[in-house]
C-alpha positions as a Markdown table, in Angstrom:
| # | Residue | x | y | z |
|---|---|---|---|---|
| 1 | Unk | -12.0 | 4.1 | 29.1 |
| 2 | Unk | -9.1 | 1.9 | 30.3 |
| 3 | Unk | -7.2 | 3.2 | 33.4 |
| 4 | Unk | -3.6 | 4.3 | 33.5 |
| 5 | Unk | -3.0 | 1.6 | 36.2 |
| 6 | Unk | -4.3 | -1.2 | 33.9 |
| 7 | Unk | -2.2 | 0.1 | 30.9 |
| 8 | Unk | 0.9 | 0.2 | 33.1 |
| 9 | Unk | 0.3 | -3.3 | 34.3 |
| 10 | Unk | 0.0 | -4.5 | 30.6 |
| 11 | Unk | 3.2 | -2.6 | 29.7 |
| 12 | Unk | 5.3 | -3.9 | 32.6 |
| 13 | Unk | 4.2 | -7.5 | 32.1 |
| 14 | Unk | 4.6 | -7.4 | 28.4 |
| 15 | Unk | 1.4 | -9.3 | 28.1 |
| 16 | Unk | -0.2 | -9.7 | 24.7 |
| 17 | Unk | -3.5 | -7.8 | 24.5 |
| 18 | Unk | -6.5 | -7.7 | 22.2 |
| 19 | Unk | -8.1 | -4.3 | 21.3 |
| 20 | Unk | -11.8 | -4.8 | 20.3 |
| 21 | Unk | -12.9 | -2.0 | 18.1 |
| 22 | Unk | -16.2 | -3.3 | 16.6 |
| 23 | Unk | -18.2 | -6.4 | 16.2 |
| 24 | Unk | -15.9 | -8.0 | 13.6 |
| 25 | Unk | -13.2 | -10.1 | 15.2 |
| 26 | Unk | -11.0 | -9.6 | 12.1 |
| 27 | Unk | -10.7 | -5.9 | 13.0 |
| 28 | Unk | -9.2 | -6.6 | 16.4 |
| 29 | Unk | -5.7 | -5.3 | 17.1 |
| 30 | Unk | -3.4 | -7.8 | 18.9 |
| 31 | Unk | -0.1 | -6.7 | 20.4 |
| 32 | Unk | 1.7 | -5.2 | 23.4 |
| 33 | Unk | 1.2 | -1.8 | 25.0 |
| 34 | Unk | 4.1 | 0.6 | 24.5 |
| 35 | Unk | 2.9 | 4.0 | 25.7 |
| 36 | Unk | -0.3 | 6.1 | 26.1 |
| 37 | Unk | -1.6 | 9.6 | 26.8 |
| 38 | Unk | -5.0 | 11.0 | 27.7 |
| 39 | Unk | -6.6 | 10.0 | 24.4 |
| 40 | Unk | -4.5 | 7.3 | 22.7 |
| 41 | Unk | -2.6 | 4.1 | 23.3 |
| 42 | Unk | 0.4 | 2.9 | 21.3 |
| 43 | Unk | 0.4 | -0.8 | 20.6 |
| 44 | Unk | 3.1 | -2.8 | 18.8 |
| 45 | Unk | 1.6 | -5.4 | 16.6 |
| 46 | Unk | 3.3 | -8.8 | 15.9 |
| 47 | Unk | 4.6 | -7.5 | 12.6 |
| 48 | Unk | 6.6 | -4.8 | 14.5 |
| 49 | Unk | 4.3 | -2.0 | 13.3 |
| 50 | Unk | 3.1 | 0.5 | 15.9 |
| 51 | Unk | -0.5 | 1.7 | 15.9 |
| 52 | Unk | -2.2 | 4.5 | 17.8 |
| 53 | Unk | -5.7 | 3.5 | 19.2 |
| 54 | Unk | -8.4 | 5.4 | 21.0 |
| 55 | Unk | -8.5 | 4.7 | 24.8 |
| 56 | Unk | -12.3 | 4.2 | 24.6 |
| 57 | Unk | -11.9 | 0.8 | 22.9 |
| 58 | Unk | -12.0 | -2.5 | 24.8 |
| 59 | Unk | -8.5 | -3.6 | 26.0 |
| 60 | Unk | -8.3 | -7.1 | 27.3 |
| 61 | Unk | -5.7 | -9.9 | 27.6 |
| 62 | Unk | -5.4 | -12.0 | 24.5 |
| 63 | Unk | -5.7 | -15.2 | 26.5 |
| 64 | Unk | -9.2 | -14.3 | 27.6 |
| 65 | Unk | -12.3 | -15.0 | 25.5 |
| 66 | Unk | -13.2 | -12.0 | 23.2 |
| 67 | Unk | -15.6 | -9.5 | 24.8 |
| 68 | Unk | -18.2 | -8.0 | 22.4 |
| 69 | Unk | -18.4 | -4.3 | 22.3 |
| 70 | Unk | -21.5 | -2.6 | 23.8 |
| 71 | Unk | -23.5 | -0.5 | 21.4 |
């Protein structure tokens, strides 16, 4: 699970992130962190839509190579 400190750093910097949900790269969510609570993170996608995602997914900067999920 991603820490509050890391989420806050992404929110303050406005850095674009990638959320890896499964093995398919086409299912990744790309955007910026808006807010979070104990279980979910709100991410604004490039098309201005906001999605709520589970905190147990992999959150990483978009500029880094994609990290495959551990199963």
